[in-house]
C-alpha positions in Angstrom: 137.0 136.1 39.7 140.0 135.6 37.4 143.0 134.2 39.0 146.4 135.8 38.4 148.8 133.7 36.3 151.9 135.6 37.2 154.2 135.1 40.2 154.4 137.7 42.9 157.0 138.4 45.6 157.3 140.5 48.7 159.1 140.9 52.0 156.8 139.1 54.4 158.4 140.2 57.7 158.0 143.6 59.4 160.2 146.6 58.5 163.4 147.0 60.6 166.3 145.1 61.6 165.8 141.5 62.9 167.7 138.2 63.2 165.8 136.7 60.2 163.7 138.2 57.4 161.5 136.3 54.9 160.8 136.9 51.2 157.7 135.1 49.9 157.1 134.1 46.3 153.7 132.7 45.1 152.5 131.7 41.6 153.2 129.1 38.8 156.8 130.1 38.3 157.7 130.6 42.1 160.0 127.6 42.2 161.7 128.2 38.9 162.4 131.9 39.7 163.8 131.0 43.1 165.9 128.4 41.4 167.5 131.0 39.1 168.9 132.9 42.1 169.6 130.0 44.4 172.9 128.2 44.6 172.5 124.8 46.2 170.1 121.9 45.2 168.1 122.1 42.1 164.8 123.3 43.7 162.7 122.2 40.7 163.5 118.5 41.6 162.7 118.8 45.4 159.4 117.6 47.1 157.0 119.9 48.8 157.4 121.0 52.4 161.1 120.8 52.4 163.9 123.1 53.6 167.1 123.7 51.6 170.3 125.6 52.6 172.2 127.6 50.1 173.0 131.1 48.8 171.2 133.8 46.9 173.1 135.1 43.8 172.6 138.2 41.7 170.8 136.8 38.5 172.5 139.4 36.4 175.9 138.7 37.9 176.1 135.2 39.4 179.5 135.9 40.9 177.9 138.4 43.3 176.7 136.7 46.5 173.8 138.4 48.2 173.1 136.2 51.3 173.2 132.8 52.9 169.7 131.5 53.2 167.2 128.7 53.9 164.5 128.1 51.2 161.1 126.6 52.1 159.1 124.8 49.4 155.3 124.5 49.5 154.0 123.1 46.2 150.6 123.2 44.6 147.5 123.3 46.7 149.5 122.4 49.8 150.5 126.0 50.3 148.8 129.0 52.0 147.9 130.5 48.7 146.9 127.3 47.0 149.6 127.6 44.4 153.4 127.1 44.3 154.9 129.1 47.2 158.5 129.6 48.1 159.9 131.4 51.3 163.5 132.6 51.4 164.7 133.1 55.0 167.7 135.3 55.1 169.4 137.6 57.5 167.2 140.4 58.8 169.0 143.4 57.3 166.6 145.6 55.4 169.3 146.1 52.9 170.0 142.4 52.3 166.2 141.6 52.1 165.5 144.3 49.6 168.4 143.0 47.5 166.9 139.4 47.6 163.6 140.8 46.7 165.2 142.8 43.7 166.9 139.6 42.6 163.5 137.8 42.6 161.9 140.6 40.5 164.8 140.6 38.1 164.4 136.8 37.8 160.8 137.2 36.6 158.6 137.9 39.7 156.2 140.9 40.2 156.1 142.9 43.3 153.0 141.8 45.3 150.1 144.2 46.0 148.9 144.7 49.6 147.1 141.5 50.8 147.6 139.8 47.5 148.9 136.5 49.0 145.7 136.2 51.1 143.6 137.4 48.2 145.0 134.4 46.1 144.2 132.1 49.0 140.6 133.3 48.9 140.4 133.0 45.1 141.9 129.6 45.2 139.4 128.3 47.7 141.9 128.1 50.7 140.0 130.6 52.8 136.5 132.1 52.5 136.2 135.8 52.7 135.4 136.0 56.4 138.4 133.8 57.1 140.6 136.1 55.0 139.5 139.1 56.9 140.3 137.2 60.1 143.9 137.0 59.0 144.2 140.8 59.0 142.4 140.9 62.4 144.9 138.3 63.8 147.9 140.3 62.5 146.5 143.5 64.1 145.4 141.8 67.5 146.8 143.6 70.4 145.0 141.8 73.3 144.2 138.2 74.1 140.5 138.7 73.4 141.2 140.1 70.0 143.6 137.2 69.2 141.1 134.5 70.4 138.2 136.1 68.5 140.3 136.3 65.2 141.5 132.7 65.6 138.0 131.4 66.0 136.9 133.2 62.9 140.1 132.1 61.0 139.3 128.5 62.0 135.9 128.8 60.3 133.6 129.2 63.3 131.8 132.2 62.0 131.7 130.8 58.5 130.3 127.4 59.7 127.5 129.2 61.6 126.5 131.2 58.4 126.8 128.2 56.2 124.4 126.2 58.3 121.8 129.0 58.2 122.3 129.5 54.5 122.1 125.8 53.6 118.7 125.6 55.4 117.4 128.6 53.6 118.5 127.3 50.3 116.6 124.0 50.8 113.4 125.9 51.3 114.1 128.4 48.5 114.5 125.4 46.1 111.1 124.0 47.2 109.4 127.3 46.8 110.9 127.8 43.4 109.9 124.3 42.5 106.3 125.2 43.2 106.6 127.8 40.3 106.9 124.9 37.9 103.6 123.5 39.1 101.7 126.9 39.5 98.8 125.6 37.5 98.3 122.7 39.8 98.2 124.9 43.0 100.5 122.7 45.1 102.9 123.5 47.9 106.1 121.7 48.4 107.5 123.9 51.1 105.8 123.5 54.5 104.8 127.1 55.3 104.7 126.4 59.1 108.2 124.9 59.0 109.4 127.7 56.8 108.1 130.3 59.3 109.9 128.6 62.0 113.1 128.5 60.0 112.9 132.2 59.2 112.4 133.0 62.9 115.4 130.8 63.8 117.6 132.5 61.2 116.4 136.0 62.2 117.2 135.2 65.8 120.6 133.7 65.0 121.4 136.7 62.9 120.2 139.2 65.5 122.5 137.4 68.1 125.4 138.0 65.8 124.3 141.7 65.2 124.1 142.2 68.9 127.6 140.9 69.4 129.0 143.6 67.3 129.1 146.1 70.1 131.3 143.7 72.0 133.3 142.9 68.9 134.2 146.6 68.5 135.4 146.6 72.1 137.6 143.5 71.5 138.9 144.6 68.1 139.5 148.4 68.7 139.8 148.6 72.5 138.0 151.0 74.7 138.7 154.7 74.9 138.5 156.1 78.4 138.5 159.8 79.1 139.5 160.8 82.7 137.9 164.1 83.3 137.2 166.5 86.3 138.0 169.8 87.7 141.6 171.0 87.9 143.6 169.4 90.8 141.1 166.6 91.2 144.0 164.1 90.8 143.5 163.0 87.2 147.1 162.7 86.4 147.8 160.8 89.8 144.9 158.4 88.9 146.5 157.7 85.5 149.9 157.1 87.1 148.2 154.8 89.7 146.3 152.7 87.2 149.5 152.3 85.0 151.6 151.8 88.1 154.2 154.2 86.7 154.8 158.0 86.6 153.6 158.8 83.1 151.9 162.2 83.7 153.3 165.1 85.6 151.7 165.6 88.9 151.5 169.0 90.7 149.5 170.8 93.3 149.1 173.7 90.8 145.7 173.7 89.1 146.0 173.5 85.3 149.3 171.6 85.2 148.0 169.3 82.5 147.7 171.4 79.4 147.2 168.7 76.8 145.8 165.3 76.6 148.0 162.2 77.5 147.1 158.7 76.2 148.3 155.4 77.5 147.0 151.9 77.2 146.1 149.4 80.0 145.1 145.7 79.4 142.3 144.6 81.7 141.2 141.0 81.4 142.4 140.8 77.8 140.7 144.0 76.7 142.8 147.0 75.7 141.8 150.3 77.4 143.2 153.6 76.1 143.3 155.9 79.1 143.2 159.6 78.2 144.3 162.1 80.9 142.7 165.4 80.1 143.2 169.0 81.2 141.1 170.0 84.1 137.6 171.4 83.0 137.0 174.9 84.2 135.6 177.8 82.3 136.9 180.8 84.3 140.6 180.4 83.3 142.1 183.4 81.3 145.2 181.3 80.3 145.0 180.8 76.5 147.0 177.7 76.5 144.8 176.2 79.3 141.8 177.2 77.4 142.9 175.2 74.4 143.6 172.2 76.8 140.1 172.5 78.2 138.6 172.5 74.7 140.5 169.3 73.8 139.2 167.7 77.1 135.6 168.4 76.2 136.3 167.0 72.6 138.0 163.8 74.0 135.0 163.3 76.5 132.6 163.2 73.6 134.7 160.8 71.6 135.3 158.4 74.6 133.5 155.1 75.0 133.6 155.5 78.8 134.2 158.6 80.9 135.7 158.5 84.4 134.5 161.6 86.3 137.0 162.2 89.1 136.2 164.6 91.8 137.7 165.9 95.1 135.5 164.7 98.0 136.7 167.7 100.1 135.7 170.4 97.6 132.7 168.8 95.6 129.1 169.2 96.9 126.4 166.7 96.3 124.5 169.3 94.2 127.5 169.8 91.9 127.8 166.1 91.4 124.1 165.7 90.7 124.4 168.4 88.0 127.3 166.6 86.5 125.3 163.3 86.5 122.4 165.0 84.7 124.8 166.2 82.0 126.3 162.8 81.4 122.8 161.2 81.3 121.5 163.8 79.0 124.4 163.2 76.6 124.0 159.4 77.1 127.6 158.9 78.2 128.8 155.7 79.8 130.3 157.1 83.0 132.0 156.1 86.3 132.0 158.3 89.3 135.2 158.3 91.3 135.6 160.2 94.5 139.3 161.0 95.1 141.4 162.0 98.2 139.3 159.8 100.6 142.5 159.3 102.6 142.2 162.8 104.0 139.0 162.5 106.0 138.2 158.8 105.6 135.8 156.8 103.3 132.9 156.8 105.8 132.8 160.6 106.1 133.1 160.9 102.3 130.2 158.5 101.8 128.0 160.5 104.1 128.5 163.6 102.0 127.0 161.8 99.0 124.2 159.6 100.4 121.6 161.4 98.3 123.4 160.4 95.1 121.8 157.1 93.7 124.5 156.5 91.0 127.2 154.2 92.2 130.4 156.0 93.4 133.9 154.5 93.8 135.8 155.9 96.8 139.6 155.9 96.3 142.9 157.6 97.3 144.8 157.8 94.0 148.0 159.1 95.7 148.1 156.1 97.8 147.0 153.8 95.0 144.1 152.6 97.0 141.1 150.8 95.4 142.7 150.7 91.9 141.4 147.2 91.3 137.9 148.5 91.8 138.3 151.0 89.1 139.8 148.5 86.7 136.9 146.2 87.4 134.3 149.0 86.9 136.0 149.9 83.5 135.8 146.3 82.4 132.2 145.8 83.5 131.0 149.1 82.0 132.7 148.4 78.6 132.0 144.7 78.2 128.7 144.4 80.2 129.3 140.8 81.0 131.8 138.0 80.5 133.7 137.7 77.3 133.1 134.2 75.8 135.6 134.1 72.8 134.4 130.5 72.0 131.1 132.1 71.0 130.9 133.7 67.6 131.4 137.5 67.9 131.1 139.8 64.9 134.0 142.3 64.8 133.7 143.4 61.1 131.5 146.3 60.1 130.9 144.8 56.7 129.6 141.6 58.3 127.4 143.6 60.7 125.8 145.5 57.7 125.2 142.4 55.7 123.5 140.7 58.8 121.2 143.7 59.1 120.3 143.3 55.5 119.6 139.6 56.1 117.2 140.4 59.0 115.4 143.1 56.9 115.0 140.9 53.9 113.6 137.9 56.1 111.2 140.3 57.7 109.9 141.1 54.2 109.6 137.4 53.5 107.5 137.1 56.7 105.3 140.0 55.7 104.8 138.6 52.3 103.7 135.3 53.7 101.2 137.0 56.0 99.8 139.0 53.0 99.6 135.7 51.0 102.0 136.6 48.2 102.8 134.1 45.6 105.9 131.9 45.8 107.4 133.9 42.8 107.4 137.1 44.8 108.6 135.4 48.0 111.5 133.8 46.2 112.8 137.2 45.3 113.2 138.2 49.0 114.7 134.8 49.8 117.3 135.3 47.2 118.2 138.6 48.5 118.7 137.1 52.1 120.9 134.3 50.5 122.8 137.0 48.7 123.6 139.0 51.8 124.6 135.8 53.8 126.8 134.7 50.9 128.5 138.1 50.6 130.0 137.7 54.1 131.9 134.5 53.2 132.2 135.1 49.5 129.9 132.2 48.6 128.5 134.6 45.9 130.4 136.8 43.5 131.7 139.8 45.5 132.2 143.2 43.8 135.8 143.7 42.8 135.8 147.1 44.6 134.8 145.4 47.8 137.7 142.9 47.4 140.1 145.7 46.7 139.0 147.5 49.8 139.3 144.4 52.0 142.7 143.2 50.8 144.0 146.7 50.3 144.1 147.1 54.1 146.6 144.2 54.5 150.3 144.7 54.7 152.4 143.8 51.7 153.7 140.2 52.0 150.5 138.8 53.5 
């Protein structure tokens, strides 16, 4: 990849008013450009990793003072991007920050594209591609699990795992290709037994990473939970109880909830998006309610987990069994919750559903009873075990697809060995495996369009 030789600039802090805002410059002329608009020390004579107080002036009219600032210098390879970087910390007025940025551009900088600072860090060898993508994940993290997973990947945990696998495969690939130079002598430099064991090891390791992707999606994107049931089952009351606040309107009138209501709940570091839906009934003639019911069914099909809430006083075991059959037929992950157990007591409620083999949680949403059991059931259903963020967890769909390709190409190597294919043919599939592993971290040339897609998702200034 060709490295850009110009100097870029952008506002690096989030939009809106704040106490402090930062403008970042990176490139060969970052220091000299900053020096043209800075009144204070001569920045071109200062060492790296130093702070300097002064003022920013309009380069076209030096008598015009823009702001009082602190300038940070990070020179050469000792910066985030691997090139001269300057950060100007000014007051957090969007108007002032834009004026400082305009001054940088008038002094010779170019406005940065989305993710261009991190892209330069990748191109300059400060980060590999997987680590660069982890930067975006860390910025977007909205739970502890997402933060810890992104941090591990940023520190190179995932990359180190892949590098170890790739290095071992390269050694055997080199030996097999060396055999091609001695094809007339019919010699084998690569021990086929050890090679088979290595392929099995790499496939198993890759499959573990592939299997972690489901959990990775849960950590990265959160879990959508649709709360469904008949009208007046207490869905809105349950939502309010889980959130411990009055978010949804509660009424004894059936059909009160006409539209879906979404709120978030953090359970053990995982973000759950709770969706309170309109009561599902088909006999209503109310047009607005019919629309709400349609949206409820749509949300149910889109949800990762469904909470089916039912009134223990009005629901029969036969009706519940029919609902379970529907969920199982659609392969939904679902939790059965029996509500209003405070009216007749849990024991009596349990007696009514002894014929139901699927677990049922018995609660009283109005009294906020057994809310912890629902939270735990949600976590267990979504995560299916403990989250070990110290283990490598795949959260990126691009990585997942590449790992699937690695396993497929290694399977072809195994099949080729069983068929007694020549080293020349085996080396083709081995190279494909190396290519897919290298694409994840950028150890091989990655298509420009792929890079554009990856870094285009970043915010400008990062």
